[in-house]
N, C-alpha and C positions, 0 to 999 in steps of 0.2 A: 434699364433693361433694352436687353440686345435682342434684336428681333432679325428672323431672316426672310428679306423681300425675296416674293414670289412674282413669277408671269402674273400680273393679274385675272387677265383673259382665262385661263387655262389653270392656275391654281398650281403650277409645277413648272421646274425649270425645264424651257424645251430645244437648248441647245446642248451638244455633248461632250466628253471629253476624254483625256487621255494618253499617254503613249500605247503604244503597241507592240506584243510581245514581238520580241528577235530570233527567229528561228532557225538554229544550227544545220549545217551541210549543204550541200551543191544540191540544186535544184536539177533533175532531171526530167527534159520533156516525155510528156507519154501523149499518145493518140489523140485527136479533138475528136469528145464524145458524142457533142450534139452540136448544131449549129449554133455559132456564137459564144461558144465554148471550150476553153481549152485547161484540161485539168492534169497538173502535174505534181509531185511528192515531194514532200521536204523529210527525212526524219519522221517518217511515217504519218506525216500529217498532210492532207490532201489539199490542193490551192486550188482552187477553180476561178478561172480568170474570163470577166465578160471580155466580151472583144464592143462592144456597145452598152451603155450606160441608159438606152433612151428602147427598153422592151415594150412589145403591143400595149397599145394604151384598152383600160378595160372600162364599162361604164357604171353609171351609178344610176339605177332608176329614179321616180318617184318614190315618196314615203309608199312601205307597204303596214306601216302604223306610225302615228304620231302620238306621243301620250304628253299632257302637259294641260295645265291650269294657270290661268292669270288670278282665278278669282275664288273656284268653288274649295271648298274644306273637302275635300274626299281624297280618294286614292292617286288621284293622278296630278294631286297638287305637290311637287316636289322639292325638296332641298337639301342640298348639299348629298347630292347620289354621289355612293361610292363605289358601286357594280352594277351591271347588267351584264344578261349572260341569257339566253335559249338555250333552252336543254330540250331535250326529248322527251315526252314524258306519254309510255306508251306509242301511240302511233300518232301524237300531237306532239307539236310544238308550244312550250310555255315560254313567255317569259318571265325572269324573274329580275326584280330590282331593290339593291337596296338602297333605302332612303336615311339619310346620316340625321335629318331634321328630327324624324318619330321613333329614329332605331331601331327599323323593322325591314323587314323582308317582304314585299310585294309580287304577289303572281297575276300574269294578266296572259289571256287568249292571244292568240294570233289577230284576232279581230278586236282586239281591244277590251272585251269583257273582262273585269276585276273577279279574279278566283281566291282571292282572299290575302291575308298577311299574317305573319306572327313575329314575334319579338317587341319587346321595351327596352328602354332605357338603366342600365344599370351594371354590375360587374356581377351578377350569379348565374348558374348555367343556364343559357338560351336567351341573356341578356346582350346589350351592346352599349358601346360606348359612340364607335364610328364604324359601322359595319361597310364594306366592301375591300375588295374584289370578290367575286362569284365564281367557283368552278363546279361543273360537272363531274363525279367522282363515281366508283366502282361502287356498287350496291343498290343503285336508284337513288341515288341523295346528290345533294350540292353542300359543298365545302365554301361557309363564309369566315373570310377575313374578318378580325375587329379590330383594329387600329389603334384606339385609343386604349383597350385591355390588351394589347398585345397577343393576339393568341387567335387559332383555327376551329370553330366549330363543325363539326358533320350534321347534318339534319337530313329526314327522308323529305319527299316532295312535299306532305302537309307542312312542315313544320317541326317532326318530333325530333327530339334532341337525339342521335347517337353518342355522342364521344363528343369529347373538346381534349384540345391539346393547350398543356398547362402553360403559363404566361412566359415568352421566350425572355430568357437574362442577356440581351445585348441591344446597344442605343440604337435607334431610328429604324427598325428593322423594316423592310420592306417585304412582302410577298415576292415571288416567283411563280412555282407553279407546284400543287400539291402533287405527290407521285403514290400511283396507286397500294404501296405494302405504308401509308398513313404519315410518311415524312414531308417535309415543306422546305422547299429550297428557297433561300431568304437575301438578302443583301443587308449590311447594316454598315453603318457610318458614324463616327465623330466628329464634328468637326471643333476643331482650335480657336481658341481668338488670337488674333492676330494682326497688326498692323501691315504686316509683309504678306503678299500675296504668296502662298505655299499649298502644294499638291496635296488634296487627301486622299485616303486612300480608302477603297471599295471593298469590304469582306464582304466573302460571298460564304455561304455555311449550308450545310444541309442537318435538318434539325428532325431528330425523330421521334416520335410518339410518347418516348420515355424520357424526354429531355436530353438524351445523350446529344451533340453538336460536332458534327465532320467539317472541318475548315477548309476550304478548298480554295484554289489558286485567286488570289485578292486580284483587283486592277485599281488603278489611277482612278480616283473618281470625276477631279475638274479641280482646278485654281480657285480658293476661296482669300477673300482679305476682310477686312474690316475699313469702312468707312464711316465719316462721320464721327463725333465728338459724344462723348459721354454727356448725360444718360441716354440718349437716344443714338448709338452707332447700329449700322446695319451688315450681315454677314451677305457679301456679294460675289458675283463670278464676272470678270472681265465680259464688256457687251462682245455680243455674238461669239463667245468663247463657248469651248466644249465641253460636254460633262456625261461621263459614261453613262449609259441604260444598260441594263440586261435583261431579256425579254424570253420564255419560254414552256415550256411542256412537261409532260413525264417525261420524254424519253431524251431530253437535253436542252441548253440553253444560249442563247446567243447575246455575244457582247458586242455594244457597237462604242466605241469611244470616240469616236467623231475627229480624231487627230488626223487619218487618211483615210482616202477611198477603198474601207474594206471592211468584214465584219468576220467576228471568229465563232465558231461552233462548236460548244462541248458538250460532252457527255453529260447524264446526268450525275455522274459522281466525278467529274470536274478535271476528266483528262481533253485534250484538246485534240478536235481531229480534222478540222476543216478551218479555210480560210477562205473567204469570199472576195473577188476583187472586182474593179474595173476602172476604164482607164482615168488617169488624172484630171480635174477638172481644176479652172479657175476659181479660185475663193477668195479672194482678196476683195477687202471691203469698200465699195465704193464708195465716192464723195459724197456728203447730205447724207448716207446712212444712220450714223450713231444721232443724227440732231431730227431723222424723221421717228426713230425707235422712241425716244424722248415723246415728242409729240401724239403717238399713236398710246404709248403707256398712260399718258397725261388723260387722253380721252378715255380711259378705262375707268378711273378715279374718281372721286368726289372733290371740287376745286379748292376744299380746306387743306385737300391733303398735294397738292401740286406744287408747294414751298418746299414742302421735305425731298418729293420727287427730284426737284431740281437738283437741291443739294447734293445727292445722293447721285445722282446721274452724272454729274460732272465730277462728282470724285473717284467713278471707276474707271478703271483704264480698260483699252479697248485692244481685242485680241488681235493678234500680227495676222490670224487669218481664219475667216470663218467656219464653225463645224462643217465636217463633211455630211454628218448626219444628224439628226433628231429624234423626237418621241419617238417608240417603237413597238410594238405590241406583236405577240405570237399569234399568228393566223395557225389552218389546220394543218396537218400533216406534215411539222416540224417548220412552215412557213414562219418568215420573219417580215413584216410587214414595216416599214420605218419612212419617215420624211426627211426631205433634204431640208438645208436651212432657210427661212422667210427673211429674204434681205431685202430692203426695200431698192426698188431700179431694178430689179433682177426677175427670175421667172416668177417668184412665189413660192408659195408649199408645194411641193408633188412628191406624191406619195409612192412609194417602188415596194415591189415584192421580191422573194430570193426565196426559193424553195430548200430542202435539206441538203439538196447536192451542189448549191452556190449559184444555181443558173440564177440568174433574174427575168423572172417570167411576166410581170405587169407592169404598169404604172398608173396612176390614175390621180384626180382631181375629187377630192371631196366637197359634199356641201357646204353652204355658209347659211347661217337661218336668223340673224345678220350675223352672228360669231360662227366663226369657223367649227363645224363638225369633230367634235373628238369621239372616237372610236375607244368602246368597252369593250368588244366580241365581234371576232373576225368567223365566220364561216365560210363554205364552199361557195352560197349563193346566197350571201346578207351581209349588212355591218349593222350593230347596235352601237349606240351610242349615244352623246347628249349634245344637247345645242342651248345658248342661251338669247331671250331678245334681248331688245335696248336697254332693257333694266335691269339685267341679272336673270330674271326666272328662267328655270331650266325644266326643259322638253324630252324626254327619251322619243329617241326613235329610230325606228327598223328601215333601212335600204335594200332594195334587190341589187344585187351584185351578177353583172354578165362578165364572166372570164372569156367568152367567146373568143375573139378577139388572140388569146392567148393560148387558144385550147390543143393547139400541135406541140403547143414548146414544153409540156410536162409540168 
């Protein structure tokens, strides 16, 4: 059996990748648009160059809402949370949580009161295999992606099923964002077994409600290779290697390849409209970092798995340079929130935010509990995500976000 090894802490790869698109034509200077940002144009593509990689620091306060339980069998006991999002319901904010263990969507008021749930395990209408993520969509509705069944379902706020998209016939589909016309922006990839490390392709497509698929420009995904001998080989990426991430909303999407200190923003129909850059940074991997990575991984898994981890770790090559960017999530108004790589003996993981014009507008460190907070929804004044305790129990937290230091920066 071939297994894909993921980072045990977050159940996802958090280093990014791929070669960056090369633009033709000669860039011509334009007047500086805002302090610290110079905008140029090349073949109709705006290039936003940030003078500083350290924009004003934002603050995250104590939790506004902390849901989770280590003992109760009630609605606050979560397992395999696939998504969480705050939605405006009338004049109130409601937190929707997709719980994979129960295959249901749960609703909570912002004071923590449980408001009800819907869904059950299955493949029929309104049923889920592995629900999440969640989005608010036009018509006072929420859209829920079902990873196991490979489809998008739209419900009203009480859980009544409005419509479902047919199962998408693509391998390893990951949703990016639904659009107002009912279509869904997705990524897809097919990993091939090989002992040679080769660059996998990331397909990007717009899937319409009638099943029609419009292919958008693809991206190199990451270097993948097979390590270990049969019958228990693993598919891995190089230590600290880059892996492409796509995140966006109904107006467009960002591509972070991790190969360079830059981000690319595309329109919802796949036209490259903006490249955001910042000064190149030192990304060499310091001595001892690979060994420290192994110790971190071993601390996250049972001792019975340590031998497998050590063999896999020893057989996996190390990237020539650490990824420039890591995990990313779409924020409001076309923002992209992205993390810088976590390399031992360096600054650790710092999140930065770029607006849709390509300007870096904020940076912050996210809470730990004791595990790192993984954001699932970002608003103008809040963060929603999951944390885990020492034994892996999941909690859903909502934190207040203070953008005041960057308020004048756009």
